C-alpha positions as CSV (number, residue, x, y, z in Angstrom):
1,M,-18.0,-19.6,4.7
2,T,-19.0,-20.6,1.2
3,G,-19.5,-18.5,-2.0
4,H,-17.1,-15.8,-1.1
5,I,-14.1,-13.7,-2.3
6,A,-11.1,-13.6,0.1
7,V,-8.7,-10.7,0.3
8,G,-5.4,-10.5,2.1
9,L,-5.3,-7.4,4.3
10,D,-2.5,-5.8,6.2
11,G,-3.4,-2.1,6.2
12,S,-1.1,-1.1,3.4
13,R,-2.3,1.0,0.5
14,E,-2.0,-2.0,-1.8
15,S,-4.1,-4.2,0.4
16,L,-6.7,-1.5,0.9
17,A,-7.0,-1.0,-2.8
18,A,-7.3,-4.8,-3.2
19,A,-10.1,-4.9,-0.5
20,G,-12.1,-2.2,-2.3
21,W,-11.8,-4.0,-5.6
22,A,-12.7,-7.4,-4.0
23,A,-15.8,-5.8,-2.4
24,R,-17.0,-4.5,-5.7
25,E,-16.4,-7.9,-7.4
26,A,-18.2,-9.7,-4.6
27,R,-21.2,-7.5,-5.1
28,L,-21.2,-7.9,-8.8
29,R,-21.0,-11.7,-8.5
30,G,-23.5,-12.1,-5.6
31,L,-20.8,-13.3,-3.2
32,S,-19.8,-12.4,0.3
33,L,-16.4,-11.0,1.2
34,R,-13.8,-12.4,3.6
35,L,-11.1,-10.1,4.9
36,V,-8.1,-12.1,6.1
37,H,-5.2,-10.7,8.2
38,A,-2.4,-13.1,9.2
39,W,-0.7,-12.4,12.5
40,E,2.5,-14.3,13.2
41,G,2.9,-13.6,16.9
42,L,3.6,-16.4,19.3
43,T,0.2,-17.9,20.3
44,C,-1.4,-20.5,22.5
45,P,-5.0,-21.7,22.9
46,D,-7.1,-19.8,25.4
47,R,-8.6,-22.3,27.9
48,D,-12.1,-20.7,28.0
49,T,-12.7,-19.7,24.3
50,G,-10.3,-22.0,22.4
51,L,-9.0,-18.9,20.6
52,K,-5.3,-18.4,20.3
53,E,-4.0,-15.5,22.4
54,P,-0.5,-14.0,22.8
55,V,1.9,-15.9,25.1
56,L,3.8,-12.8,26.0
57,P,2.1,-9.6,27.2
58,E,4.0,-7.4,24.8
59,L,2.4,-9.2,21.9
60,A,-1.0,-7.9,22.8
61,V,-0.1,-4.5,21.2
62,P,0.5,-5.9,17.6
63,R,-2.6,-8.0,18.1
64,H,-4.6,-4.9,18.9
65,W,-3.4,-3.2,15.8
66,A,-4.2,-6.2,13.7
67,R,-7.7,-6.2,14.9
68,R,-7.9,-2.4,14.3
69,I,-6.8,-2.9,10.7
70,L,-9.6,-5.4,10.1
71,R,-12.2,-3.4,11.9
72,S,-11.3,-0.2,10.1
73,A,-11.4,-1.8,6.7
74,E,-14.7,-3.6,7.5
75,N,-16.4,-0.4,8.6
76,D,-15.2,1.5,5.5
77,L,-16.4,-1.2,3.1
78,N,-19.8,-1.5,4.9
79,L,-20.3,2.2,4.2
80,R,-19.2,2.0,0.6
81,Y,-21.1,-1.3,-0.2
82,P,-24.2,-1.5,2.0
83,G,-25.8,-4.9,2.0
84,L,-22.6,-6.7,1.2
85,R,-21.9,-9.5,3.7
86,I,-18.4,-9.0,5.1
87,V,-16.5,-11.4,7.5
88,A,-13.2,-10.2,9.0
89,D,-10.8,-12.9,10.2
90,L,-7.6,-12.6,12.2
91,V,-5.7,-15.7,11.4
92,A,-3.0,-16.7,13.9
93,E,-0.8,-18.4,11.2
94,P,2.2,-17.5,9.1
95,P,1.0,-15.5,6.0
96,V,2.0,-18.3,3.6
97,A,-0.2,-20.9,5.3
98,A,-3.0,-18.3,5.8
99,L,-3.1,-17.3,2.1
100,A,-2.9,-20.9,0.9
101,E,-5.9,-21.9,3.0
102,A,-7.9,-18.7,2.1
103,G,-7.3,-19.3,-1.6
104,K,-8.5,-22.9,-1.5
105,E,-11.8,-22.0,0.2
106,A,-12.6,-18.9,-1.9
107,E,-14.0,-18.4,-5.4
108,L,-11.3,-15.8,-5.9
109,L,-8.3,-14.7,-3.8
110,V,-7.3,-11.0,-4.1
111,L,-3.9,-9.6,-3.2
112,G,-2.4,-6.1,-3.3
113,S,0.3,-5.4,-5.9
114,R,2.8,-2.7,-6.2
115,G,3.8,-3.7,-9.8
116,L,7.5,-3.4,-10.4
117,G,9.4,-5.1,-7.7
118,G,6.9,-7.9,-6.8
119,V,3.7,-8.3,-5.0
120,T,3.0,-6.8,-1.6
121,G,0.1,-6.0,0.6
122,F,-0.1,-9.3,2.4
123,L,3.3,-10.8,1.6
124,V,6.4,-9.4,0.0
125,G,8.4,-10.4,-3.0
126,S,9.2,-14.0,-3.7
127,V,6.7,-15.3,-1.0
128,A,3.8,-13.6,-2.7
129,M,4.9,-14.7,-6.2
130,S,5.1,-18.3,-4.8
131,T,1.5,-17.9,-3.5
132,V,0.3,-17.0,-7.0
133,A,2.3,-19.9,-8.5
134,H,0.9,-22.5,-6.1
135,A,-2.7,-21.3,-6.0
136,V,-5.4,-23.8,-7.0
137,R,-8.1,-21.2,-7.6
138,P,-8.0,-17.8,-9.5
139,V,-5.9,-15.0,-7.9
140,A,-6.3,-11.3,-8.6
141,L,-3.6,-8.7,-8.0
142,V,-4.6,-5.0,-7.6
143,R,-2.3,-2.1,-7.5
144,A,-2.3,0.7,-4.9
145,G,-4.3,3.7,-6.1
146,Y,-6.5,1.7,-8.4
147,H,-10.0,3.0,-8.6
148,A,-12.8,1.0,-10.2
149,Q,-14.6,2.9,-13.0
150,A,-17.9,2.0,-11.3
151,E,-16.9,4.0,-8.2
152,E,-15.8,7.0,-10.4
153,G,-19.1,7.2,-12.3
154,P,-22.4,8.7,-11.2
155,G,-23.8,5.3,-10.0
156,G,-20.9,4.5,-7.6
157,H,-21.0,1.8,-4.9
158,G,-19.9,-1.0,-7.1
159,Q,-22.7,-0.8,-9.7
160,A,-21.6,-1.5,-13.2
161,P,-21.6,1.6,-15.5
162,S,-23.2,1.7,-18.8
163,R,-21.6,-0.5,-21.5
164,A,-20.9,2.6,-23.7
165,S,-18.6,4.0,-21.0
166,C,-16.9,0.8,-19.9
167,R,-13.3,-0.1,-20.1
168,A,-12.6,-3.4,-21.7
169,V,-11.9,-6.7,-20.0
170,T,-8.9,-8.2,-21.7
171,L,-8.2,-11.9,-22.2
172,G,-4.7,-13.1,-23.0
173,L,-5.3,-16.1,-25.2
174,D,-3.0,-18.8,-26.4
175,A,-5.1,-20.0,-29.3
176,R,-2.7,-23.0,-29.8
177,R,-3.5,-24.3,-26.4
178,P,-6.8,-22.7,-25.3
179,C,-8.1,-23.3,-21.8
180,D,-11.8,-23.2,-21.0
181,P,-11.5,-22.0,-17.3
182,V,-9.4,-19.0,-18.4
183,I,-11.8,-18.1,-21.3
184,E,-14.8,-18.6,-19.1
185,F,-13.5,-16.3,-16.4
186,A,-12.9,-13.6,-18.9
187,F,-16.3,-13.9,-20.6
188,D,-18.1,-14.0,-17.2
189,S,-16.2,-11.0,-15.9
190,A,-17.0,-9.0,-19.0
191,A,-20.7,-9.9,-18.8
192,R,-20.9,-9.0,-15.1
193,H,-19.1,-5.7,-15.7
194,G,-21.2,-4.9,-18.7
195,A,-17.9,-4.4,-20.5
196,P,-16.6,-5.2,-24.0
197,L,-14.1,-8.1,-24.2
198,S,-10.8,-7.7,-26.0
199,V,-9.0,-11.0,-26.9
200,V,-5.3,-10.7,-27.4
201,H,-3.4,-13.4,-29.3
202,T,0.2,-13.3,-30.4
203,W,1.1,-15.3,-33.5
204,K,4.5,-16.0,-35.0
205,P,5.4,-15.3,-38.6
206,P,7.0,-18.2,-40.5
207,P,10.8,-18.2,-40.2
208,S,13.0,-17.9,-43.2
209,S,14.1,-21.3,-44.4
210,A,17.3,-20.1,-46.2
211,G,19.2,-18.7,-43.3
212,P,19.6,-15.3,-41.5
213,A,21.2,-13.6,-44.5
214,V,18.0,-14.1,-46.6
215,A,15.2,-11.5,-46.6
216,A,12.1,-12.0,-44.5
217,P,9.4,-14.5,-45.7
218,E,7.1,-13.6,-48.6
219,P,4.0,-11.5,-47.7
220,T,1.8,-14.4,-48.8
221,A,3.5,-16.7,-46.2
222,D,2.8,-14.1,-43.5
223,A,-0.8,-13.8,-44.7
224,E,-1.3,-17.5,-44.5
225,A,0.1,-17.7,-41.0
226,E,-2.1,-14.8,-39.8
227,A,-5.1,-16.5,-41.4
228,R,-4.3,-19.7,-39.5
229,A,-4.0,-17.7,-36.3
230,R,-7.4,-16.1,-36.8
231,R,-9.0,-19.4,-37.5
232,A,-7.5,-20.8,-34.3
233,V,-8.8,-17.8,-32.3
234,S,-12.3,-18.2,-33.8
235,A,-12.3,-21.9,-33.0
236,A,-11.2,-21.3,-29.4
237,L,-14.0,-18.7,-28.9
238,R,-16.8,-20.3,-30.8
239,L,-18.4,-22.1,-27.8
240,W,-18.2,-19.0,-25.7
241,R,-19.7,-16.7,-28.3
242,E,-22.7,-19.1,-28.3
243,K,-22.9,-19.0,-24.5
244,Y,-22.6,-15.2,-24.4
245,P,-24.4,-14.1,-27.7
246,E,-24.7,-10.5,-26.6
247,Q,-21.1,-10.0,-25.6
248,E,-19.2,-7.4,-27.5
249,I,-15.8,-9.0,-28.6
250,T,-12.8,-7.6,-30.3
251,E,-10.0,-9.9,-31.5
252,L,-6.6,-8.4,-31.5
253,L,-3.9,-10.5,-33.2
254,R,-0.3,-9.2,-33.0
255,T,3.2,-10.5,-33.7
256,G,6.1,-10.1,-31.3
257,K,6.3,-11.1,-27.7
258,P,3.1,-12.0,-25.9
259,A,4.0,-10.3,-22.7
260,R,4.9,-7.0,-24.4
261,N,1.6,-7.0,-26.4
262,L,-0.4,-7.6,-23.2
263,V,1.3,-4.7,-21.4
264,A,0.7,-2.4,-24.4
265,L,-2.9,-3.4,-25.1
266,T,-4.2,-3.3,-21.5
267,E,-3.5,0.4,-21.0
268,G,-6.7,1.7,-19.6
269,A,-8.3,-1.7,-19.4
270,E,-10.8,-2.7,-16.6
271,L,-9.2,-6.1,-16.0
272,L,-6.7,-8.6,-17.6
273,V,-7.3,-12.3,-17.4
274,I,-4.5,-14.7,-18.1
275,G,-3.9,-18.4,-17.5
276,R,-1.2,-20.3,-15.6
277,R,-0.5,-23.9,-16.4
278,N,-0.1,-26.1,-13.4
279,R,3.5,-27.3,-13.8
280,R,5.8,-28.7,-11.2
281,S,9.6,-29.1,-11.3
282,A,12.3,-30.0,-8.9
283,I,12.1,-26.5,-7.3
284,G,8.3,-26.4,-7.1
285,A,5.6,-24.6,-9.0
286,H,6.4,-21.5,-11.1
287,L,4.9,-18.8,-13.2
288,G,5.4,-18.6,-16.9
289,P,7.1,-15.6,-18.5
290,V,3.8,-14.0,-19.7
291,A,2.1,-14.2,-16.2
292,H,5.3,-13.0,-14.6
293,A,5.5,-9.9,-16.9
294,A,1.8,-9.1,-16.5
295,I,2.0,-9.2,-12.7
296,H,4.9,-6.8,-12.7
297,H,4.0,-4.4,-15.5
298,V,0.3,-4.3,-16.3
299,R,-1.4,-1.4,-14.5
300,C,-5.0,-2.7,-14.3
301,P,-6.0,-5.6,-12.0
302,V,-4.7,-9.0,-13.2
303,V,-6.5,-12.3,-12.6
304,V,-4.3,-15.4,-12.9
305,V,-6.4,-18.5,-13.5
306,P,-4.6,-21.9,-12.9
307,H,-5.4,-24.8,-15.2
308,D,-4.1,-28.2,-16.2
């Protein structure tokens, strides 16, 4: 199945919210939707069909419920998004393996998120965080209870509302090390949603050179540092402004901690797009502090884009 968005589904409120968001995104992007439910029961290949079936009779009950979860979600989304191609797959693999494979094959992998306490909906806690950290394609996390503005407005059914009424797509930008895949995803999302784009960059004032007992740097030093930061942001966005000449863009430069700024400035946003650098250590891949904080505290859907 090519050209699709995949979503992990287990019947929880988080995963159902993720499925609704994924369906809307698939429609906006002209993609199909794949619903994936991982079922870990003991299985063996059926001689006639080749499909994996439960070894023990008592495992037929959870398999029945797994199929019902997929069927119910598929029927609901078909009603809400007529014309959207939806494929529902029951995968007889552990959730970790199923998510990894689904993420590799999809344009975007979508998971449910409960915010504080970790990620849930398809996996729980550290396992889901590991999925985000190891993903090779963008991963979106959607909280339970999230309702897209397009479904709230008069158009409904995943259609983009008018630009005047749109919530902003927010891009968390590190202008010192800008990454094209992250910036491109944010610009493309804003354009498809018909939404303004807010670009958030955190810059650091120059430190005092005379020790902690001395007063803060002169205002002129701060002004020069801010001017350098603005030039860096403009340089990072120059190519994308040319590619999206009609896109409304607001540059928000702040001092302080990047994670805290993103949480504060995404209140009421349509979407937050952040990057995750592919780094490996002795204990495997990991999330940076900004991505970790955004996943746990930002209320709107968060897309984490991996990059080198």
